[in-house]
C-alpha positions as a Markdown table, in Angstrom:
| # | Residue | x | y | z |
|---|---|---|---|---|
| 1 | Met | 137.2 | -72.1 | -15.6 |
| 2 | Ser | 134.3 | -72.7 | -13.3 |
| 3 | Ala | 135.9 | -70.5 | -10.6 |
| 4 | Asp | 136.1 | -67.5 | -13.0 |
| 5 | Ala | 132.5 | -67.8 | -14.3 |
| 6 | Pro | 130.8 | -66.0 | -11.3 |
| 7 | Asp | 133.3 | -63.1 | -11.6 |
| 8 | Ile | 132.6 | -62.8 | -15.3 |
| 9 | Arg | 128.8 | -62.8 | -14.7 |
| 10 | Ala | 129.2 | -60.1 | -12.0 |
| 11 | Glu | 131.3 | -57.9 | -14.2 |
| 12 | Ala | 128.8 | -58.3 | -17.0 |
| 13 | Arg | 125.9 | -57.2 | -14.7 |
| 14 | Gln | 127.9 | -54.1 | -13.6 |
| 15 | Val | 128.6 | -53.1 | -17.2 |
| 16 | Arg | 124.9 | -53.4 | -18.1 |
| 17 | Gln | 123.8 | -51.4 | -15.0 |
| 18 | Ala | 126.4 | -48.7 | -15.8 |
| 19 | Gly | 125.3 | -48.6 | -19.4 |
| 20 | Ala | 121.6 | -48.2 | -18.4 |
| 21 | Gly | 122.5 | -45.3 | -16.0 |
| 22 | Thr | 124.5 | -43.5 | -18.7 |
| 23 | Arg | 121.6 | -43.9 | -21.2 |
| 24 | Ala | 119.0 | -42.6 | -18.7 |
| 25 | Ile | 120.8 | -39.3 | -18.0 |
| 26 | Pro | 120.8 | -37.8 | -21.5 |
| 27 | Ala | 117.2 | -38.7 | -21.9 |
| 28 | Glu | 116.1 | -36.6 | -18.9 |
| 29 | Arg | 118.5 | -33.7 | -19.7 |
| 30 | Ser | 117.4 | -33.5 | -23.3 |
| 31 | Gly | 113.8 | -33.2 | -22.4 |
| 32 | Lys | 112.8 | -36.2 | -24.6 |
| 33 | Gly | 112.2 | -38.4 | -21.6 |
| 34 | Arg | 109.5 | -38.0 | -19.0 |
| 35 | Gly | 111.3 | -36.5 | -16.0 |
| 36 | Pro | 109.5 | -35.3 | -12.8 |
| 37 | Ala | 109.1 | -31.8 | -14.0 |
| 38 | Arg | 107.7 | -32.8 | -17.4 |
| 39 | Lys | 105.3 | -35.2 | -15.7 |
| 40 | Asp | 104.0 | -32.5 | -13.3 |
| 41 | Ala | 103.5 | -30.2 | -16.3 |
| 42 | Asp | 101.6 | -32.8 | -18.2 |
| 43 | Ser | 99.4 | -33.7 | -15.2 |
| 44 | Ala | 98.6 | -30.0 | -14.7 |
| 45 | Arg | 97.6 | -29.6 | -18.3 |
| 46 | Val | 95.4 | -32.8 | -18.1 |
| 47 | Glu | 93.7 | -31.6 | -14.9 |
| 48 | Gly | 93.1 | -28.2 | -16.4 |
| 49 | Arg | 94.7 | -26.2 | -13.6 |
| 50 | Val | 95.5 | -22.5 | -14.0 |
| 51 | Ser | 97.7 | -20.2 | -12.1 |
| 52 | Pro | 96.3 | -17.8 | -9.5 |
| 53 | Trp | 96.5 | -14.7 | -11.7 |
| 54 | Gln | 94.8 | -16.5 | -14.5 |
| 55 | Ala | 92.0 | -17.6 | -12.2 |
| 56 | Thr | 91.6 | -14.0 | -11.0 |
| 57 | Ala | 91.6 | -12.7 | -14.6 |
| 58 | Leu | 88.9 | -15.3 | -15.5 |
| 59 | Arg | 86.7 | -14.2 | -12.6 |
| 60 | Val | 87.1 | -10.5 | -13.4 |
| 61 | Gly | 86.4 | -11.2 | -17.1 |
| 62 | Ala | 83.3 | -13.2 | -16.3 |
| 63 | Gly | 82.0 | -10.4 | -14.1 |
| 64 | Ile | 82.6 | -7.8 | -16.8 |
| 65 | Val | 80.8 | -10.0 | -19.3 |
| 66 | Leu | 77.8 | -10.4 | -17.0 |
| 67 | Leu | 77.6 | -6.7 | -16.3 |
| 68 | Ala | 77.8 | -5.9 | -20.0 |
| 69 | Ile | 75.0 | -8.3 | -20.7 |
| 70 | Trp | 72.9 | -6.6 | -18.0 |
| 71 | Gln | 73.7 | -3.1 | -19.3 |
| 72 | Val | 72.9 | -3.9 | -22.9 |
| 73 | Gly | 69.8 | -6.0 | -22.1 |
| 74 | Ala | 68.4 | -3.3 | -19.9 |
| 75 | Glu | 69.0 | -0.6 | -22.5 |
| 76 | Leu | 67.4 | -2.6 | -25.3 |
| 77 | Phe | 64.5 | -4.5 | -23.7 |
| 78 | Ala | 63.7 | -2.8 | -20.3 |
| 79 | Pro | 62.0 | 0.4 | -19.3 |
| 80 | Ser | 64.2 | 3.4 | -18.6 |
| 81 | Tyr | 63.7 | 3.2 | -14.8 |
| 82 | Ile | 65.3 | -0.3 | -14.6 |
| 83 | Ala | 68.6 | -0.2 | -12.8 |
| 84 | Thr | 71.8 | -0.7 | -14.8 |
| 85 | Pro | 75.5 | -1.0 | -13.8 |
| 86 | Ile | 76.4 | 2.4 | -15.2 |
| 87 | Gly | 73.4 | 4.0 | -13.4 |
| 88 | Ala | 74.3 | 2.3 | -10.1 |
| 89 | Ile | 77.9 | 3.6 | -10.4 |
| 90 | Gly | 76.5 | 7.1 | -11.1 |
| 91 | Ala | 74.2 | 6.8 | -8.0 |
| 92 | Ile | 77.1 | 6.1 | -5.6 |
| 93 | Pro | 77.9 | 9.7 | -4.7 |
| 94 | Gly | 74.3 | 10.5 | -4.0 |
| 95 | Val | 73.8 | 7.4 | -1.9 |
| 96 | Leu | 76.9 | 8.0 | 0.2 |
| 97 | Gly | 75.8 | 11.5 | 0.9 |
| 98 | Asp | 72.4 | 10.4 | 2.1 |
| 99 | Ser | 72.2 | 10.3 | 5.9 |
| 100 | Ser | 69.3 | 7.8 | 5.8 |
| 101 | Phe | 71.5 | 5.3 | 4.0 |
| 102 | Trp | 74.2 | 5.4 | 6.7 |
| 103 | Ser | 71.5 | 5.1 | 9.4 |
| 104 | Ser | 70.0 | 2.1 | 7.6 |
| 105 | Thr | 73.4 | 0.5 | 7.1 |
| 106 | Gly | 74.4 | 0.8 | 10.7 |
| 107 | Ala | 71.1 | -0.6 | 11.9 |
| 108 | Thr | 71.3 | -3.7 | 9.6 |
| 109 | Leu | 74.9 | -4.5 | 10.1 |
| 110 | Leu | 74.8 | -4.1 | 13.8 |
| 111 | Ala | 71.8 | -6.4 | 14.0 |
| 112 | Ile | 73.5 | -9.0 | 11.9 |
| 113 | Val | 76.6 | -9.0 | 14.1 |
| 114 | Glu | 74.6 | -9.2 | 17.3 |
| 115 | Gly | 72.4 | -12.0 | 15.9 |
| 116 | Leu | 75.4 | -14.0 | 14.7 |
| 117 | Ala | 77.1 | -13.7 | 18.0 |
| 118 | Ile | 74.0 | -15.1 | 19.8 |
| 119 | Ala | 73.5 | -17.8 | 17.2 |
| 120 | Val | 77.2 | -19.0 | 17.4 |
| 121 | Val | 77.1 | -19.3 | 21.2 |
| 122 | Ala | 73.7 | -20.8 | 21.5 |
| 123 | Gly | 74.1 | -23.1 | 18.4 |
| 124 | Thr | 77.5 | -24.4 | 19.6 |
| 125 | Ile | 76.1 | -25.3 | 23.1 |
| 126 | Ile | 73.0 | -26.9 | 21.8 |
| 127 | Gly | 74.9 | -28.7 | 19.0 |
| 128 | Leu | 77.4 | -30.2 | 21.5 |
| 129 | Ala | 74.6 | -31.3 | 23.8 |
| 130 | Met | 72.7 | -32.9 | 20.9 |
| 131 | Gly | 75.8 | -34.6 | 19.6 |
| 132 | Arg | 76.9 | -36.1 | 22.9 |
| 133 | Leu | 73.5 | -36.9 | 24.5 |
| 134 | Pro | 71.5 | -39.3 | 22.3 |
| 135 | Asp | 68.3 | -38.8 | 24.3 |
| 136 | Leu | 68.4 | -35.1 | 23.7 |
| 137 | Asn | 69.1 | -35.6 | 20.1 |
| 138 | Arg | 66.0 | -37.8 | 19.8 |
| 139 | Ile | 63.9 | -35.1 | 21.3 |
| 140 | Leu | 65.2 | -32.1 | 19.4 |
| 141 | Gly | 66.6 | -33.6 | 16.2 |
| 142 | Met | 63.3 | -33.8 | 14.5 |
| 143 | Tyr | 62.5 | -30.1 | 15.2 |
| 144 | Val | 65.9 | -28.9 | 14.2 |
| 145 | Gly | 65.6 | -30.8 | 10.9 |
| 146 | Ala | 62.1 | -29.5 | 10.3 |
| 147 | Phe | 63.0 | -25.8 | 10.9 |
| 148 | Tyr | 66.1 | -26.2 | 8.8 |
| 149 | Ala | 64.1 | -27.5 | 5.9 |
| 150 | Ile | 61.2 | -25.1 | 5.8 |
| 151 | Pro | 61.6 | -21.5 | 4.4 |
| 152 | Leu | 61.6 | -19.4 | 7.6 |
| 153 | Ile | 60.3 | -16.4 | 5.7 |
| 154 | Ala | 56.9 | -18.1 | 6.2 |
| 155 | Ile | 57.1 | -17.5 | 10.0 |
| 156 | Val | 57.9 | -13.8 | 9.7 |
| 157 | Pro | 54.2 | -12.8 | 10.3 |
| 158 | Leu | 54.2 | -14.9 | 13.5 |
| 159 | Ile | 57.4 | -13.2 | 14.7 |
| 160 | Thr | 55.8 | -9.8 | 14.1 |
| 161 | Val | 52.9 | -10.9 | 16.2 |
| 162 | Trp | 55.2 | -12.0 | 19.0 |
| 163 | Phe | 57.7 | -9.1 | 18.9 |
| 164 | Gly | 55.8 | -6.4 | 17.0 |
| 165 | Tyr | 57.1 | -4.3 | 14.2 |
| 166 | Thr | 60.3 | -3.6 | 16.1 |
| 167 | Pro | 64.1 | -4.3 | 15.8 |
| 168 | Gln | 63.5 | -7.2 | 18.2 |
| 169 | Ala | 61.6 | -9.0 | 15.4 |
| 170 | Arg | 64.5 | -8.5 | 13.1 |
| 171 | Leu | 67.0 | -9.8 | 15.7 |
| 172 | Ala | 64.8 | -12.9 | 16.4 |
| 173 | Met | 64.6 | -13.6 | 12.7 |
| 174 | Ile | 68.4 | -13.4 | 12.3 |
| 175 | Val | 69.1 | -15.6 | 15.3 |
| 176 | Leu | 66.6 | -18.2 | 14.1 |
| 177 | Glu | 68.0 | -18.3 | 10.6 |
| 178 | Ala | 71.6 | -18.5 | 11.8 |
| 179 | Val | 71.4 | -20.9 | 14.7 |
| 180 | Leu | 70.0 | -23.8 | 12.8 |
| 181 | Pro | 73.1 | -24.6 | 10.5 |
| 182 | Ile | 75.4 | -24.1 | 13.5 |
| 183 | Ile | 73.4 | -26.6 | 15.6 |
| 184 | Tyr | 73.3 | -29.1 | 12.8 |
| 185 | Asn | 77.0 | -28.9 | 12.0 |
| 186 | Val | 78.3 | -28.9 | 15.5 |
| 187 | Ala | 76.1 | -31.9 | 16.5 |
| 188 | Glu | 77.5 | -33.8 | 13.5 |
| 189 | Gly | 81.0 | -32.9 | 14.3 |
| 190 | Ser | 80.7 | -33.8 | 18.0 |
| 191 | Arg | 79.6 | -37.3 | 16.9 |
| 192 | Gln | 82.8 | -37.8 | 14.9 |
| 193 | Val | 85.2 | -37.9 | 17.9 |
| 194 | Ser | 87.5 | -40.9 | 17.8 |
| 195 | Ser | 86.6 | -43.6 | 20.3 |
| 196 | Val | 90.3 | -43.8 | 21.2 |
| 197 | Tyr | 90.2 | -40.3 | 22.7 |
| 198 | Leu | 87.0 | -41.0 | 24.6 |
| 199 | Asp | 88.4 | -44.3 | 26.0 |
| 200 | Val | 91.4 | -42.4 | 27.3 |
| 201 | Thr | 89.2 | -39.9 | 29.1 |
| 202 | Arg | 87.2 | -42.7 | 30.7 |
| 203 | Ile | 90.3 | -44.4 | 31.9 |
| 204 | His | 91.5 | -41.3 | 33.6 |
| 205 | His | 88.0 | -40.4 | 34.9 |
| 206 | Val | 88.0 | -37.0 | 33.2 |
| 207 | Pro | 85.0 | -34.8 | 34.0 |
| 208 | Trp | 82.4 | -34.5 | 31.3 |
| 209 | Trp | 82.8 | -30.8 | 31.0 |
| 210 | Arg | 86.5 | -31.2 | 30.3 |
| 211 | Val | 85.8 | -33.9 | 27.8 |
| 212 | Trp | 83.4 | -31.6 | 25.9 |
| 213 | Gly | 85.7 | -28.6 | 26.1 |
| 214 | Gly | 89.1 | -30.3 | 25.6 |
| 215 | Val | 88.2 | -33.2 | 23.3 |
| 216 | Val | 84.8 | -32.9 | 21.6 |
| 217 | Phe | 84.8 | -29.2 | 20.8 |
| 218 | Pro | 88.3 | -29.1 | 19.2 |
| 219 | Asn | 87.3 | -32.1 | 17.1 |
| 220 | Ala | 84.2 | -30.3 | 16.0 |
| 221 | Thr | 85.9 | -27.0 | 15.2 |
| 222 | Pro | 85.9 | -27.5 | 11.4 |
| 223 | Tyr | 82.2 | -28.2 | 11.6 |
| 224 | Val | 81.7 | -25.0 | 13.7 |
| 225 | Leu | 83.5 | -23.0 | 11.0 |
| 226 | Ala | 81.3 | -24.6 | 8.3 |
| 227 | Gly | 78.2 | -23.8 | 10.3 |
| 228 | Ile | 79.3 | -20.1 | 10.7 |
| 229 | Asp | 79.9 | -19.9 | 7.0 |
| 230 | Leu | 76.4 | -21.1 | 6.3 |
| 231 | Ala | 74.9 | -19.0 | 9.1 |
| 232 | Leu | 76.3 | -15.8 | 7.7 |
| 233 | Gly | 74.4 | -16.0 | 4.5 |
| 234 | Arg | 71.2 | -17.0 | 6.3 |
| 235 | Ala | 71.6 | -14.2 | 8.8 |
| 236 | Val | 71.8 | -11.6 | 6.0 |
| 237 | Ile | 68.7 | -13.1 | 4.4 |
| 238 | Gly | 66.8 | -13.0 | 7.7 |
| 239 | Ala | 67.7 | -9.4 | 8.4 |
| 240 | Val | 66.7 | -8.2 | 4.9 |
| 241 | Val | 63.4 | -10.1 | 4.8 |
| 242 | Ala | 62.5 | -8.9 | 8.3 |
| 243 | Glu | 63.1 | -5.4 | 7.2 |
| 244 | Tyr | 61.0 | -5.9 | 4.1 |
| 245 | Val | 58.0 | -7.1 | 6.1 |
| 246 | Thr | 58.2 | -5.0 | 9.2 |
| 247 | Ala | 59.3 | -1.8 | 7.4 |
| 248 | Ile | 61.8 | -0.9 | 10.1 |
| 249 | Asn | 64.9 | 1.1 | 9.6 |
| 250 | Gly | 67.5 | -0.9 | 7.7 |
| 251 | Leu | 69.1 | -1.7 | 4.3 |
| 252 | Gly | 66.2 | -4.0 | 3.5 |
| 253 | Tyr | 63.7 | -1.3 | 3.9 |
| 254 | Tyr | 66.0 | 1.2 | 2.1 |
| 255 | Ile | 66.2 | -1.2 | -0.9 |
| 256 | Ile | 62.5 | -1.8 | -1.2 |
| 257 | Phe | 61.6 | 1.8 | -0.7 |
| 258 | Asn | 63.9 | 3.0 | -3.5 |
| 259 | Val | 62.8 | 0.2 | -5.8 |
| 260 | Arg | 59.1 | 0.9 | -5.3 |
| 261 | Ser | 59.6 | 4.6 | -5.8 |
| 262 | Phe | 61.6 | 3.9 | -9.0 |
| 263 | Pro | 65.2 | 5.1 | -8.2 |
| 264 | Glu | 66.3 | 1.5 | -8.4 |
| 265 | Asn | 70.0 | 2.4 | -8.8 |
| 266 | Gln | 70.1 | 3.5 | -5.2 |
| 267 | Gly | 68.7 | 0.1 | -4.2 |
| 268 | Val | 71.4 | -1.7 | -6.1 |
| 269 | Val | 74.1 | 0.3 | -4.3 |
| 270 | Ala | 72.6 | -0.8 | -1.0 |
| 271 | Leu | 72.5 | -4.4 | -2.2 |
| 272 | Val | 76.2 | -4.2 | -3.1 |
| 273 | Val | 77.0 | -2.9 | 0.4 |
| 274 | Ile | 75.3 | -6.0 | 1.9 |
| 275 | Val | 77.4 | -8.3 | -0.3 |
| 276 | Leu | 80.6 | -6.5 | 0.5 |
| 277 | Phe | 79.8 | -6.8 | 4.2 |
| 278 | Ala | 79.2 | -10.5 | 4.0 |
| 279 | Leu | 82.5 | -11.0 | 2.1 |
| 280 | Ala | 84.3 | -8.9 | 4.7 |
| 281 | Val | 83.0 | -11.0 | 7.5 |
| 282 | Arg | 84.0 | -14.2 | 5.8 |
| 283 | Ala | 87.5 | -12.8 | 5.2 |
| 284 | Leu | 87.7 | -11.8 | 8.9 |
| 285 | Val | 86.7 | -15.3 | 10.0 |
| 286 | Asn | 89.3 | -16.9 | 7.7 |
| 287 | Leu | 92.0 | -14.5 | 9.0 |
| 288 | Thr | 91.0 | -15.3 | 12.6 |
| 289 | Val | 91.2 | -19.0 | 11.9 |
| 290 | Ala | 94.6 | -18.6 | 10.3 |
| 291 | Arg | 96.0 | -16.8 | 13.3 |
| 292 | Val | 94.3 | -18.8 | 16.1 |
| 293 | Met | 94.3 | -22.2 | 14.5 |
| 294 | Pro | 97.2 | -22.5 | 12.1 |
| 295 | Trp | 96.9 | -26.2 | 12.0 |
| 296 | Tyr | 93.5 | -26.0 | 10.4 |
| 297 | Arg | 93.7 | -26.1 | 6.6 |
| 298 | Pro | 90.3 | -26.0 | 4.8 |
| 299 | Ala | 89.9 | -27.7 | 1.5 |
| 300 | Lys | 90.9 | -25.5 | -1.4 |
| 301 | Glu | 88.3 | -24.6 | -4.0 |
| 302 | Ala | 88.5 | -26.5 | -7.2 |
């Protein structure tokens, strides 16, 4: 009797396990249980996520609502010369047929591209040096932080004194606006290098320039991209503000000239061109990153 007891208990456990398994299968198939698919759906509803096409529809719908509010508000409460979305759309053919518009567009966009290129190169070099050389960071860190904090529009009059009312003043303003976020981000990224990598380079007596180019800079690449993203917006601001003040040929002067002479719809069209250019540059940067650095995956927007 005692010899058969363990076998009986083992058979009883097998029966209970088999019964539990057969009961679990219909629950998942019937949908009454909480299988993996049902849990994912519930979590998606709880977090409020939407599909890509729904997100696009919401963005477009919000834009249409804002434009409608602008149109109705301008017609009801504003003078007749105030720009409206419908008026801006009607002004597009005339603006595109204006040779001065294309001349202004080319001058501004070329200056932004040139200034960004200078800022990226100079900002990356200075940022790497500040991040890896503590003494240099102590010397320059305070000045970079100060210039980054103050509104640089306040120094446009000084720039006009140094460079005159010339395109060089606009270029200087663009470089100064764009280089600061790049320096700040690259310096921060170069400080985040793992000490394990640096110890390996010391053991193998790797030259400093190879350490910076082969270890530090790749580690700081996400920070460089973040700096370029910030620098793009600041470069556009610098170009437009410089053209406002210096009255040199460019989209900034084109906008202010049309606004002050009351055809504001033409100024709105020029403003839209600036926005589209900034979005196109950002898309080009993202495409280049996807092709050159496929391992880099930026955080998705919420």
